[in-house]
KEBAPA-6425 format. One record per residue (C-alpha): residue in one letter; chain; x, y, z; residue number from 1. Coordinates in nm, 3 decimals. Example, Ala and Ser with C-alpha at 12.3 -4.5 7.8 and 13.67 -1.06 7.14 Angstrom:
<fipas>
FIPA  type  mol        X        Y        Z  seq
FIPA     a    A    1.230   -0.450    0.780    1
FIPA     s    A    1.367   -0.106    0.714    2
</fipas>
This chain:
<fipas>
FIPA  type  mol        X        Y        Z  seq
FIPA     m    A    0.010   -0.004   -0.003    1
FIPA     c    A    0.140    0.338   -0.103    2
FIPA     g    A    0.039    0.692   -0.123    3
FIPA     v    A    0.089    0.929   -0.449    4
FIPA     v    A    0.045    1.307   -0.480    5
FIPA     g    A    0.103    1.523   -0.785    6
FIPA     i    A    0.061    1.880   -0.826    7
FIPA     a    A    0.076    2.152   -1.129    8
FIPA     g    A    0.147    2.470   -0.964    9
FIPA     k    A    0.173    2.842   -1.037   10
FIPA     s    A    0.455    2.873   -0.768   11
FIPA     p    A    0.711    2.636   -0.612   12
FIPA     v    A    0.541    2.290   -0.508   13
FIPA     n    A    0.800    2.169   -0.320   14
FIPA     q    A    0.669    2.239    0.050   15
FIPA     m    A    0.315    2.141   -0.098   16
FIPA     l    A    0.443    1.822   -0.202   17
FIPA     f    A    0.613    1.743    0.132   18
FIPA     d    A    0.290    1.874    0.342   19
FIPA     a    A    0.071    1.633    0.133   20
FIPA     l    A    0.327    1.338    0.182   21
FIPA     t    A    0.309    1.400    0.543   22
FIPA     m    A   -0.085    1.372    0.528   23
FIPA     l    A   -0.046    1.034    0.315   24
FIPA     q    A    0.227    0.912    0.560   25
FIPA     h    A   -0.024    0.642    0.704   26
FIPA     r    A   -0.022    0.507    0.354   27
FIPA     g    A    0.348    0.394    0.365   28
FIPA     q    A    0.635    0.442    0.613   29
FIPA     d    A    0.913    0.245    0.463   30
FIPA     a    A    1.051    0.499    0.186   31
FIPA     a    A    0.940    0.863    0.048   32
FIPA     g    A    1.041    1.019   -0.276   33
FIPA     i    A    0.969    1.346   -0.458   34
FIPA     v    A    1.050    1.490   -0.795   35
FIPA     t    A    1.016    1.818   -0.946   36
FIPA     c    A    1.056    1.991   -1.262   37
FIPA     h    A    1.215    2.346   -1.331   38
FIPA     q    A    1.295    2.470   -1.686   39
FIPA     g    A    1.326    2.147   -1.830   40
FIPA     r    A    1.532    1.973   -1.555   41
FIPA     l    A    1.401    1.739   -1.284   42
FIPA     f    A    1.504    1.760   -0.923   43
FIPA     l    A    1.460    1.436   -0.725   44
FIPA     r    A    1.490    1.308   -0.361   45
FIPA     k    A    1.394    0.966   -0.251   46
FIPA     d    A    1.493    0.738    0.052   47
FIPA     n    A    1.418    0.485    0.306   48
FIPA     g    A    1.232    0.637    0.606   49
FIPA     m    A    0.973    0.857    0.707   50
FIPA     v    A    0.880    1.171    0.515   51
FIPA     r    A    1.033    1.415    0.805   52
FIPA     d    A    1.343    1.208    0.790   53
FIPA     v    A    1.382    1.180    0.383   54
FIPA     f    A    1.369    1.530    0.338   55
FIPA     h    A    1.566    1.799    0.534   56
FIPA     t    A    1.628    2.143    0.465   57
FIPA     r    A    1.918    2.112    0.202   58
FIPA     h    A    1.671    1.859    0.000   59
FIPA     m    A    1.383    2.083    0.002   60
FIPA     r    A    1.577    2.386   -0.134   61
FIPA     a    A    1.712    2.163   -0.415   62
FIPA     l    A    1.356    2.054   -0.513   63
FIPA     l    A    1.303    2.341   -0.773   64
FIPA     g    A    0.978    2.395   -0.963   65
FIPA     n    A    0.597    2.449   -1.021   66
FIPA     y    A    0.542    2.074   -1.112   67
FIPA     g    A    0.600    1.771   -0.927   68
FIPA     i    A    0.499    1.440   -0.802   69
FIPA     g    A    0.573    1.259   -0.478   70
FIPA     h    A    0.510    0.904   -0.322   71
FIPA     v    A    0.523    0.741    0.025   72
FIPA     r    A    0.573    0.337    0.034   73
FIPA     y    A    0.504    0.009    0.178   74
FIPA     p    A    0.675   -0.282   -0.023   75
FIPA     t    A    0.475   -0.532   -0.143   76
FIPA     a    A    0.636   -0.609   -0.495   77
FIPA     g    A    1.028   -0.604   -0.525   78
FIPA     s    A    1.200   -0.535   -0.220   79
FIPA     s    A    1.272   -0.259    0.064   80
FIPA     s    A    1.583   -0.117   -0.116   81
FIPA     s    A    1.622    0.241   -0.110   82
FIPA     a    A    1.651    0.181   -0.486   83
FIPA     e    A    1.309    0.083   -0.491   84
FIPA     a    A    1.158    0.400   -0.330   85
FIPA     q    A    0.973    0.612   -0.597   86
FIPA     p    A    0.930    0.798   -0.810   87
FIPA     f    A    1.090    0.619   -1.091   88
FIPA     y    A    1.222    0.780   -1.384   89
FIPA     v    A    1.284    0.679   -1.751   90
FIPA     n    A    1.465    0.900   -1.990   91
FIPA     s    A    1.314    0.848   -2.301   92
FIPA     p    A    1.053    0.980   -2.449   93
FIPA     y    A    1.070    1.352   -2.301   94
FIPA     g    A    1.182    1.237   -1.942   95
FIPA     i    A    0.904    1.074   -1.734   96
FIPA     t    A    0.872    1.004   -1.393   97
FIPA     l    A    0.594    0.791   -1.210   98
FIPA     a    A    0.481    0.719   -0.873   99
FIPA     h    A    0.220    0.412   -0.825  100
FIPA     n    A   -0.027    0.283   -0.539  101
FIPA     g    A   -0.132   -0.062   -0.598  102
FIPA     n    A   -0.005   -0.401   -0.769  103
FIPA     l    A    0.041   -0.513   -1.121  104
FIPA     t    A   -0.066   -0.888   -1.127  105
FIPA     n    A    0.100   -0.979   -1.451  106
FIPA     a    A    0.423   -0.769   -1.410  107
FIPA     e    A    0.674   -1.059   -1.473  108
FIPA     e    A    0.490   -1.125   -1.824  109
FIPA     i    A    0.537   -0.762   -1.905  110
FIPA     h    A    0.866   -0.736   -1.775  111
FIPA     e    A    0.999   -0.999   -2.020  112
FIPA     d    A    0.802   -0.838   -2.276  113
FIPA     l    A    0.937   -0.521   -2.232  114
FIPA     f    A    1.303   -0.659   -2.242  115
FIPA     k    A    1.265   -0.897   -2.556  116
FIPA     t    A    0.997   -0.698   -2.764  117
FIPA     d    A    0.998   -0.336   -2.667  118
FIPA     l    A    1.420   -0.333   -2.604  119
FIPA     r    A    1.339   -0.163   -2.259  120
FIPA     h    A    1.608   -0.242   -1.961  121
FIPA     m    A    1.473   -0.191   -1.585  122
FIPA     n    A    1.698   -0.184   -1.290  123
FIPA     t    A    1.466   -0.308   -1.001  124
FIPA     d    A    1.227   -0.604   -0.956  125
FIPA     s    A    0.939   -0.318   -0.883  126
FIPA     d    A    0.614   -0.337   -1.088  127
FIPA     s    A    0.589    0.060   -1.079  128
FIPA     e    A    0.907    0.030   -1.298  129
FIPA     v    A    0.735   -0.198   -1.532  130
FIPA     l    A    0.438    0.012   -1.531  131
FIPA     l    A    0.636    0.312   -1.613  132
FIPA     n    A    0.816    0.161   -1.907  133
FIPA     v    A    0.478    0.056   -2.054  134
FIPA     f    A    0.384    0.400   -2.018  135
FIPA     a    A    0.675    0.516   -2.185  136
FIPA     h    A    0.685    0.277   -2.436  137
FIPA     e    A    0.341    0.350   -2.551  138
FIPA     l    A    0.411    0.720   -2.554  139
FIPA     q    A    0.703    0.673   -2.750  140
FIPA     k    A    0.543    0.491   -3.032  141
FIPA     i    A    0.317    0.779   -3.122  142
FIPA     g    A    0.651    0.972   -3.225  143
FIPA     t    A    0.559    1.308   -3.199  144
FIPA     l    A    0.777    1.615   -3.023  145
FIPA     n    A    0.476    1.771   -2.852  146
FIPA     p    A    0.211    1.515   -2.731  147
FIPA     t    A   -0.132    1.644   -2.725  148
FIPA     p    A   -0.372    1.521   -2.457  149
FIPA     a    A   -0.517    1.290   -2.701  150
FIPA     d    A   -0.151    1.125   -2.732  151
FIPA     i    A   -0.153    1.088   -2.375  152
FIPA     f    A   -0.509    0.970   -2.342  153
FIPA     h    A   -0.421    0.700   -2.608  154
FIPA     t    A   -0.102    0.587   -2.420  155
FIPA     v    A   -0.302    0.553   -2.090  156
FIPA     s    A   -0.568    0.337   -2.308  157
FIPA     r    A   -0.270    0.085   -2.412  158
FIPA     v    A   -0.166    0.057   -2.044  159
FIPA     h    A   -0.513   -0.040   -1.980  160
FIPA     e    A   -0.483   -0.297   -2.226  161
FIPA     r    A   -0.137   -0.444   -2.127  162
FIPA     c    A   -0.148   -0.400   -1.740  163
FIPA     k    A   -0.366   -0.593   -1.520  164
FIPA     g    A   -0.431   -0.539   -1.154  165
FIPA     a    A   -0.488   -0.235   -0.939  166
FIPA     y    A   -0.288    0.123   -0.995  167
FIPA     g    A   -0.333    0.500   -0.910  168
FIPA     v    A   -0.065    0.673   -1.092  169
FIPA     v    A    0.067    0.998   -1.095  170
FIPA     a    A    0.301    1.086   -1.365  171
FIPA     m    A    0.517    1.382   -1.484  172
FIPA     i    A    0.633    1.446   -1.828  173
FIPA     t    A    0.919    1.703   -1.849  174
FIPA     g    A    0.810    2.018   -2.000  175
FIPA     h    A    0.474    1.894   -2.094  176
FIPA     g    A    0.260    1.808   -1.787  177
FIPA     l    A    0.132    1.604   -1.522  178
FIPA     v    A   -0.090    1.290   -1.577  179
FIPA     g    A   -0.312    1.102   -1.333  180
FIPA     f    A   -0.517    0.797   -1.389  181
FIPA     r    A   -0.648    0.503   -1.206  182
FIPA     d    A   -0.704    0.104   -1.293  183
FIPA     p    A   -1.060    0.006   -1.488  184
FIPA     n    A   -1.202   -0.140   -1.149  185
FIPA     g    A   -1.100    0.174   -0.951  186
FIPA     i    A   -0.960   -0.061   -0.710  187
FIPA     r    A   -0.693    0.165   -0.583  188
FIPA     p    A   -0.839    0.542   -0.508  189
FIPA     l    A   -0.715    0.889   -0.693  190
FIPA     i    A   -0.880    1.216   -0.626  191
FIPA     y    A   -0.801    1.558   -0.779  192
FIPA     g    A   -0.852    1.904   -0.641  193
FIPA     s    A   -0.820    2.281   -0.761  194
FIPA     r    A   -0.708    2.611   -0.600  195
FIPA     e    A   -0.762    2.968   -0.746  196
FIPA     t    A   -0.464    3.196   -0.687  197
FIPA     e    A   -0.355    3.535   -0.854  198
FIPA     q    A   -0.144    3.338   -1.128  199
FIPA     g    A   -0.428    3.131   -1.200  200
FIPA     t    A   -0.554    2.767   -1.121  201
FIPA     e    A   -0.354    2.509   -0.937  202
FIPA     y    A   -0.431    2.146   -0.939  203
FIPA     i    A   -0.378    1.827   -0.737  204
FIPA     i    A   -0.388    1.508   -0.747  205
FIPA     a    A   -0.391    1.259   -0.456  206
FIPA     s    A   -0.464    0.878   -0.317  207
FIPA     e    A   -0.703    1.052   -0.028  208
FIPA     s    A   -0.890    1.345   -0.011  209
FIPA     v    A   -0.678    1.468    0.341  210
FIPA     a    A   -0.395    1.552    0.133  211
FIPA     i    A   -0.618    1.789   -0.093  212
FIPA     t    A   -0.808    1.939    0.202  213
FIPA     a    A   -0.523    2.001    0.432  214
FIPA     l    A   -0.317    2.212    0.147  215
FIPA     g    A   -0.631    2.445    0.096  216
FIPA     f    A   -0.761    2.292   -0.205  217
FIPA     k    A   -1.088    2.237   -0.312  218
FIPA     i    A   -1.205    1.885   -0.414  219
FIPA     e    A   -1.320    1.854   -0.750  220
FIPA     r    A   -1.392    1.464   -0.748  221
FIPA     d    A   -1.259    1.105   -0.770  222
FIPA     i    A   -1.093    1.018   -1.071  223
FIPA     a    A   -1.307    0.745   -1.236  224
FIPA     p    A   -1.225    0.399   -1.286  225
FIPA     g    A   -1.019    0.355   -1.637  226
FIPA     e    A   -1.008    0.768   -1.664  227
FIPA     a    A   -0.725    0.969   -1.706  228
FIPA     i    A   -0.672    1.362   -1.630  229
FIPA     f    A   -0.411    1.551   -1.798  230
FIPA     i    A   -0.276    1.903   -1.694  231
FIPA     d    A   -0.036    2.043   -1.971  232
FIPA     s    A    0.240    2.308   -1.896  233
FIPA     k    A    0.006    2.569   -1.924  234
FIPA     g    A   -0.208    2.486   -1.657  235
FIPA     q    A   -0.503    2.327   -1.874  236
FIPA     l    A   -0.692    2.049   -1.747  237
FIPA     f    A   -0.825    1.753   -1.984  238
FIPA     s    A   -0.998    1.429   -1.898  239
FIPA     k    A   -1.108    1.112   -2.072  240
FIPA     q    A   -1.235    0.783   -2.029  241
FIPA     c    A   -0.958    0.531   -2.154  242
FIPA     a    A   -1.093    0.211   -2.050  243
FIPA     v    A   -1.330   -0.024   -2.241  244
FIPA     d    A   -1.619   -0.103   -1.991  245
FIPA     p    A   -1.471    0.014   -1.676  246
FIPA     e    A   -1.653   -0.084   -1.335  247
FIPA     y    A   -1.651    0.069   -0.998  248
FIPA     r    A   -1.512   -0.191   -0.779  249
FIPA     p    A   -1.277    0.002   -0.505  250
FIPA     c    A   -1.092   -0.195   -0.245  251
FIPA     i    A   -1.318   -0.238    0.068  252
FIPA     f    A   -1.013   -0.290    0.297  253
FIPA     e    A   -0.927    0.109    0.227  254
FIPA     y    A   -1.268    0.158    0.449  255
FIPA     v    A   -1.201   -0.105    0.654  256
FIPA     y    A   -0.828   -0.012    0.770  257
FIPA     f    A   -0.588    0.163    0.528  258
FIPA     a    A   -0.775    0.529    0.471  259
FIPA     r    A   -0.781    0.797    0.733  260
FIPA     p    A   -1.122    0.811    0.882  261
FIPA     d    A   -1.148    1.182    0.788  262
FIPA     a    A   -1.086    1.086    0.396  263
FIPA     t    A   -1.383    1.056    0.163  264
FIPA     i    A   -1.293    0.787   -0.122  265
FIPA     d    A   -1.553    0.762   -0.407  266
FIPA     g    A   -1.778    0.995   -0.254  267
FIPA     i    A   -1.808    0.784    0.071  268
FIPA     s    A   -1.728    0.888    0.409  269
FIPA     v    A   -1.458    0.650    0.548  270
FIPA     y    A   -1.566    0.797    0.923  271
FIPA     k    A   -1.930    0.712    0.828  272
FIPA     a    A   -1.870    0.374    0.687  273
FIPA     r    A   -1.648    0.286    1.011  274
FIPA     l    A   -1.965    0.394    1.218  275
FIPA     k    A   -2.211    0.172    1.021  276
FIPA     m    A   -1.974   -0.115    1.063  277
FIPA     g    A   -1.986   -0.074    1.435  278
FIPA     e    A   -2.365   -0.063    1.405  279
FIPA     k    A   -2.401   -0.378    1.201  280
FIPA     l    A   -2.171   -0.563    1.430  281
FIPA     a    A   -2.347   -0.460    1.733  282
FIPA     h    A   -2.691   -0.590    1.607  283
FIPA     k    A   -2.518   -0.895    1.513  284
FIPA     i    A   -2.388   -0.939    1.874  285
FIPA     l    A   -2.745   -0.888    2.014  286
FIPA     q    A   -2.872   -1.118    1.762  287
FIPA     e    A   -2.623   -1.396    1.856  288
FIPA     w    A   -2.501   -1.350    2.199  289
FIPA     g    A   -2.855   -1.208    2.325  290
FIPA     e    A   -2.947   -0.887    2.511  291
FIPA     q    A   -2.793   -1.069    2.820  292
FIPA     h    A   -2.420   -1.024    2.639  293
FIPA     d    A   -2.235   -0.996    2.966  294
FIPA     i    A   -2.020   -0.714    2.834  295
FIPA     d    A   -1.912   -0.441    3.087  296
FIPA     v    A   -1.709   -0.223    2.870  297
FIPA     v    A   -1.611   -0.195    2.510  298
FIPA     i    A   -1.233   -0.134    2.449  299
FIPA     p    A   -1.100   -0.056    2.079  300
FIPA     i    A   -0.759   -0.171    1.949  301
FIPA     p    A   -0.601    0.164    1.848  302
FIPA     d    A   -0.643    0.330    1.584  303
FIPA     t    A   -0.849    0.234    1.325  304
FIPA     s    A   -1.123    0.029    1.515  305
FIPA     r    A   -1.191    0.337    1.759  306
FIPA     t    A   -1.495    0.453    1.547  307
FIPA     s    A   -1.673    0.099    1.499  308
FIPA     a    A   -1.596    0.047    1.873  309
FIPA     l    A   -1.764    0.380    1.962  310
FIPA     e    A   -2.072    0.327    1.761  311
FIPA     l    A   -2.085   -0.062    1.867  312
FIPA     a    A   -2.083    0.041    2.262  313
FIPA     n    A   -2.353    0.323    2.205  314
FIPA     i    A   -2.596    0.062    2.038  315
FIPA     l    A   -2.527   -0.217    2.306  316
FIPA     g    A   -2.569    0.050    2.587  317
FIPA     v    A   -2.234   -0.015    2.751  318
FIPA     k    A   -1.948    0.185    2.833  319
FIPA     f    A   -1.670    0.302    2.586  320
FIPA     r    A   -1.312    0.306    2.732  321
FIPA     e    A   -0.979    0.357    2.592  322
FIPA     g    A   -0.815    0.069    2.770  323
FIPA     f    A   -0.467    0.067    2.535  324
FIPA     m    A   -0.238    0.384    2.476  325
FIPA     k    A   -0.059    0.351    2.159  326
FIPA     n    A    0.327    0.376    2.069  327
FIPA     r    A    0.293    0.539    1.716  328
FIPA     y    A    0.660    0.475    1.663  329
FIPA     i    A    0.597    0.104    1.592  330
FIPA     g    A    0.468    0.005    1.231  331
FIPA     r    A    0.207   -0.225    1.129  332
FIPA     t    A    0.288   -0.583    1.288  333
FIPA     f    A    0.103   -0.818    1.007  334
FIPA     i    A    0.362   -0.698    0.759  335
FIPA     m    A    0.669   -0.771    0.980  336
FIPA     p    A    0.842   -1.118    0.910  337
FIPA     g    A    0.866   -1.370    1.196  338
FIPA     q    A    0.630   -1.451    1.471  339
FIPA     q    A    0.852   -1.355    1.781  340
FIPA     q    A    0.940   -1.003    1.603  341
FIPA     r    A    0.549   -0.951    1.543  342
FIPA     k    A    0.493   -1.034    1.954  343
FIPA     k    A    0.774   -0.801    2.074  344
FIPA     s    A    0.634   -0.530    1.867  345
FIPA     v    A    0.273   -0.555    1.982  346
FIPA     r    A    0.395   -0.535    2.347  347
FIPA     q    A    0.617   -0.234    2.253  348
FIPA     k    A    0.314   -0.101    2.049  349
FIPA     l    A    0.021   -0.121    2.313  350
FIPA     n    A    0.006   -0.054    2.686  351
FIPA     p    A   -0.286   -0.138    2.907  352
FIPA     v    A   -0.453    0.096    3.128  353
FIPA     e    A   -0.525   -0.164    3.392  354
FIPA     l    A   -0.803    0.001    3.582  355
FIPA     e    A   -0.999   -0.005    3.269  356
FIPA     f    A   -0.983   -0.422    3.258  357
FIPA     k    A   -0.986   -0.500    3.634  358
FIPA     d    A   -1.269   -0.716    3.745  359
FIPA     k    A   -1.445   -0.668    3.414  360
FIPA     n    A   -1.586   -0.868    3.128  361
FIPA     v    A   -1.427   -0.669    2.830  362
FIPA     l    A   -1.522   -0.674    2.467  363
FIPA     l    A   -1.212   -0.594    2.249  364
FIPA     v    A   -1.304   -0.457    1.912  365
FIPA     d    A   -1.023   -0.467    1.624  366
FIPA     d    A   -1.104   -0.351    1.275  367
FIPA     s    A   -0.985   -0.704    1.155  368
FIPA     i    A   -0.775   -1.003    1.261  369
FIPA     v    A   -0.512   -1.119    0.968  370
FIPA     r    A   -0.244   -1.349    1.133  371
FIPA     g    A   -0.399   -1.355    1.509  372
FIPA     t    A   -0.062   -1.270    1.671  373
FIPA     t    A   -0.159   -0.913    1.765  374
FIPA     c    A   -0.509   -1.037    1.906  375
FIPA     n    A   -0.350   -1.319    2.109  376
FIPA     e    A   -0.088   -1.084    2.272  377
FIPA     i    A   -0.381   -0.827    2.355  378
FIPA     i    A   -0.597   -1.070    2.495  379
FIPA     q    A   -0.335   -1.199    2.709  380
FIPA     m    A   -0.224   -0.826    2.809  381
FIPA     a    A   -0.602   -0.776    2.918  382
FIPA     r    A   -0.614   -1.081    3.156  383
FIPA     d    A   -0.296   -0.987    3.277  384
FIPA     s    A   -0.438   -0.659    3.380  385
FIPA     g    A   -0.721   -0.823    3.569  386
FIPA     a    A   -0.974   -0.875    3.301  387
FIPA     k    A   -1.248   -1.132    3.382  388
FIPA     k    A   -1.331   -1.232    3.052  389
FIPA     v    A   -1.236   -1.124    2.710  390
FIPA     f    A   -1.447   -1.117    2.413  391
FIPA     f    A   -1.308   -1.019    2.097  392
FIPA     a    A   -1.492   -0.853    1.795  393
FIPA     s    A   -1.366   -0.789    1.421  394
FIPA     a    A   -1.525   -0.510    1.237  395
FIPA     a    A   -1.445   -0.722    0.950  396
FIPA     p    A   -1.546   -1.058    0.801  397
FIPA     m    A   -1.250   -1.333    0.824  398
FIPA     v    A   -0.963   -1.289    0.597  399
FIPA     k    A   -0.911   -1.580    0.407  400
FIPA     y    A   -0.701   -1.502    0.090  401
FIPA     p    A   -0.405   -1.308    0.042  402
FIPA     n    A   -0.446   -0.973   -0.125  403
FIPA     v    A   -0.296   -0.889   -0.488  404
FIPA     y    A   -0.362   -0.564   -0.516  405
FIPA     g    A   -0.123   -0.386   -0.332  406
FIPA     i    A   -0.164   -0.474    0.030  407
FIPA     d    A    0.126   -0.693    0.175  408
FIPA     m    A   -0.112   -0.943    0.349  409
FIPA     p    A    0.101   -1.247    0.419  410
FIPA     a    A    0.057   -1.613    0.241  411
FIPA     k    A   -0.273   -1.795    0.251  412
FIPA     s    A   -0.091   -2.023    0.501  413
FIPA     e    A   -0.043   -1.773    0.747  414
FIPA     l    A   -0.368   -1.626    0.776  415
FIPA     i    A   -0.549   -1.765    1.065  416
FIPA     a    A   -0.868   -1.773    0.900  417
FIPA     s    A   -0.774   -1.943    0.576  418
FIPA     d    A   -0.882   -2.300    0.683  419
FIPA     r    A   -1.050   -2.253    1.022  420
FIPA     t    A   -1.378   -2.190    1.171  421
FIPA     v    A   -1.441   -1.918    1.423  422
FIPA     e    A   -1.454   -2.150    1.721  423
FIPA     e    A   -1.097   -2.276    1.625  424
FIPA     i    A   -0.976   -1.935    1.602  425
FIPA     r    A   -1.120   -1.852    1.923  426
FIPA     e    A   -0.951   -2.094    2.078  427
FIPA     i    A   -0.590   -2.020    1.938  428
FIPA     i    A   -0.636   -1.623    2.017  429
FIPA     g    A   -0.761   -1.719    2.374  430
FIPA     a    A   -1.082   -1.557    2.336  431
FIPA     d    A   -1.404   -1.610    2.558  432
FIPA     r    A   -1.612   -1.535    2.276  433
FIPA     l    A   -1.537   -1.435    1.904  434
FIPA     i    A   -1.754   -1.267    1.630  435
FIPA     f    A   -1.655   -1.134    1.303  436
FIPA     q    A   -1.874   -0.888    1.071  437
FIPA     d    A   -2.056   -1.044    0.778  438
FIPA     l    A   -1.958   -0.960    0.478  439
FIPA     e    A   -2.257   -0.828    0.323  440
FIPA     d    A   -2.302   -0.592    0.639  441
FIPA     l    A   -1.951   -0.484    0.558  442
FIPA     k    A   -2.062   -0.382    0.185  443
FIPA     n    A   -2.397   -0.238    0.365  444
FIPA     a    A   -2.196   -0.029    0.580  445
FIPA     v    A   -1.992    0.125    0.326  446
FIPA     r    A   -2.272    0.157    0.041  447
FIPA     t    A   -2.452    0.481    0.009  448
FIPA     s    A   -2.734    0.598   -0.196  449
FIPA     k    A   -2.535    0.928   -0.249  450
FIPA     v    A   -2.293    0.712   -0.476  451
FIPA     p    A   -2.548    0.473   -0.643  452
FIPA     d    A   -2.277    0.354   -0.907  453
FIPA     l    A   -2.083    0.202   -0.659  454
FIPA     r    A   -2.254   -0.089   -0.549  455
FIPA     e    A   -1.977   -0.357   -0.555  456
FIPA     f    A   -1.647   -0.385   -0.439  457
FIPA     d    A   -1.321   -0.580   -0.424  458
FIPA     c    A   -1.339   -0.802   -0.126  459
FIPA     s    A   -1.111   -1.056   -0.259  460
FIPA     v    A   -0.925   -1.113    0.115  461
FIPA     f    A   -1.258   -1.227    0.229  462
FIPA     d    A   -1.427   -1.392   -0.056  463
FIPA     g    A   -1.134   -1.498   -0.291  464
FIPA     v    A   -1.305   -1.323   -0.578  465
FIPA     y    A   -1.010   -1.110   -0.778  466
FIPA     v    A   -1.185   -0.857   -0.950  467
FIPA     a    A   -0.931   -0.787   -1.210  468
FIPA     g    A   -0.896   -1.132   -1.313  469
FIPA     g    A   -0.592   -1.363   -1.424  470
FIPA     i    A   -0.536   -1.515   -1.045  471
FIPA     d    A   -0.526   -1.873   -1.032  472
FIPA     k    A   -0.368   -2.124   -0.809  473
FIPA     e    A   -0.048   -2.119   -0.945  474
FIPA     y    A   -0.030   -1.754   -0.943  475
FIPA     l    A   -0.147   -1.789   -0.545  476
FIPA     a    A    0.127   -2.040   -0.500  477
FIPA     e    A    0.416   -1.834   -0.639  478
FIPA     l    A    0.282   -1.551   -0.439  479
FIPA     e    A    0.320   -1.728   -0.122  480
FIPA     q    A    0.648   -1.833   -0.171  481
FIPA     k    A    0.744   -1.444   -0.210  482
FIPA     r    A    0.531   -1.342    0.101  483
FIPA     n    A    0.585   -1.641    0.347  484
FIPA     d    A    0.822   -1.577    0.645  485
FIPA     t    A    1.094   -1.763    0.510  486
FIPA     a    A    1.114   -1.537    0.239  487
FIPA     k    A    1.067   -1.242    0.450  488
FIPA     k    A    1.354   -1.357    0.692  489
FIPA     k    A    1.592   -1.434    0.411  490
FIPA     a    A    1.542   -1.097    0.263  491
FIPA     d    A    1.624   -0.953    0.610  492
FIPA     g    A    1.963   -1.126    0.604  493
FIPA     y    A    2.071   -0.858    0.323  494
FIPA     i    A    2.134   -0.478    0.394  495
FIPA     d    A    2.108   -0.165    0.190  496
FIPA     v    A    2.338    0.105    0.234  497
FIPA     n    A    2.264    0.462    0.088  498
FIPA     i    A    2.484    0.740    0.140  499
FIPA     d    A    2.372    1.065    0.023  500
FIPA     a    A    2.510    1.254   -0.241  501
FIPA     a    A    2.753    0.987   -0.305  502
FIPA     s    A    2.524    0.749   -0.487  503
FIPA     v    A    2.693    0.441   -0.312  504
FIPA     d    A    2.467    0.124   -0.348  505
FIPA     l    A    2.540   -0.194   -0.166  506
FIPA     t    A    2.208   -0.392   -0.231  507
FIPA     g    A    2.280   -0.728   -0.176  508
FIPA     v    A    2.557   -0.735    0.062  509
FIPA     k    A    2.528   -1.012    0.298  510
FIPA     e    A    2.501   -0.898    0.666  511
FIPA     e    A    2.770   -1.042    0.884  512
</fipas>
C-alpha cells in the first residue's frame, strides 16, 4: 500500500508536496520520494524512511519547480531497498517520472515482454518500474515532439490493455505536464482538486482527500475507474475515459483499515462507513449473544477500530473506554516477518490501562484479524491486567485470502482464518467469545445512496474473488513463496546502504 500525490502549481510546489506526503504518511512509512521539474530539468530526492527523515532543508531547497509528484511506500512488490523508492524515472521519451499505488498482477509477464520485444531495460524488480516503462514505450510509439492530450489518453488506454491489477498513478512528463490515471476497476483510490491563485488555477492529484483539503485545495471529484486526467504545461486540465467497460469496484479494505477516517473515497465518508460497521456488528452481537451479552465495557484496539467500537458501544448500551495507549513509532505488525518479532512489536506498540480491565468482562474491538498474533497478545495483556472475561470482535469478516492488489498481507497459509472455523480461531487467540462482521453487512455499511454507481467492491481478502481477473492457484502459490515468513527472513539477511550524495548502492551485500 502506498500514497501518491502530484501538483501542477503556479509557484514552487516542494513544500506543498512535502505537506501532502505527510498527510499520506499512514499509507507508507518505509520510503518517500519527491521529484520536481524546473525549466526542463528534474530534481529528485528519495530514500528509505519517514517523510520527515528523508527530506531535510538542503533537500527541500534543491527541489525546484512548479510541477512535481511524490510518493510514500510500503513494499509489496520488489524489495525494501532504497533503490526501489519512488518516483521512478525513464529518459525516453521526454523524460518521464512516475509514482504508483497498487500492484500489477502480470508484472513478470510484462517485464519479459518489455525486454524481449520493446527492448527496454529495467533496473529493479518493482512493478512500478514496469508500469512506467509500459507508459513510456506506448507514448514513444506515437513519435511526436509535442504530445497532445489525445496522445496522452491513447497511451493510458494502451496501459489499461497491457497491465492487469490495481493502480492509482501520477506521472510527470518533463516540460509537458502532469498525468493521473486509475485502473479500470478503481481498486486503488485517486482524487483531484483545484485552487485559485492570482497567477491562475493550481491542481492536485492524490490518493486521499485529506492531502487535498489540508493544503487548502477544493475537492473536485474522484478520478473514475479507467479515467485519466492531464494538466498541461500551461495549466489546462483535460480528462477522458480510457478503458473499455470500466466498473466501480474499489478495495473495501480501504474503508476498513488503510484510509484515514477523515478521508472521503469515491464519495463515501470513511468515518461514516466505520460507524456503520460498528452498528452492523452490534446488531449481530445482539442477535447471536442476546440482550444478556455480559459485556461490561467496550475497548478499541487503537487506532483504526475506534470509530466502529464507539458506535458498537452506543448501540449495546455499555461503556466505551480507551484501554490501550499506543506507541505511534511501531509499524504495522501484520507486515513484519517472524512470529517473535511481531509478538515483541505488539507489546511495544500497546500498553494497557489496567483500571479499565480489572474485574470486568471486556469486549475488545479490532478492525480485522489477519495472522492472529496481535489479538492473541492483546487478549493476554487484558487478562494480565485483571479482566474477568475477554471477548473479541472484528469489524471486518474473516480474512481468508492473500491480497494481490497492493496490500502486503501474508501468504494464505499464514492467515489465521484461511482454513479454520470461528471456534477454532477463538481457541487459538484465547478469547472467551469471538465474532466477525458478515461480508454483506460490511458492504452495506460502505454503500451509500449518494453514490448509486458504487454497488460492488473488491472483497478478495474475504471471498477470494479477484475482480481484475487472471488469478489462479499457480499465481497464488508463487505469491506465497514470495510473502511467507521464510522469504521475508531471508530478505532481512541482506542490507542496503544508501549514502546521500555519494550514490553508493550496496544492495545485496550479505550482513555478517
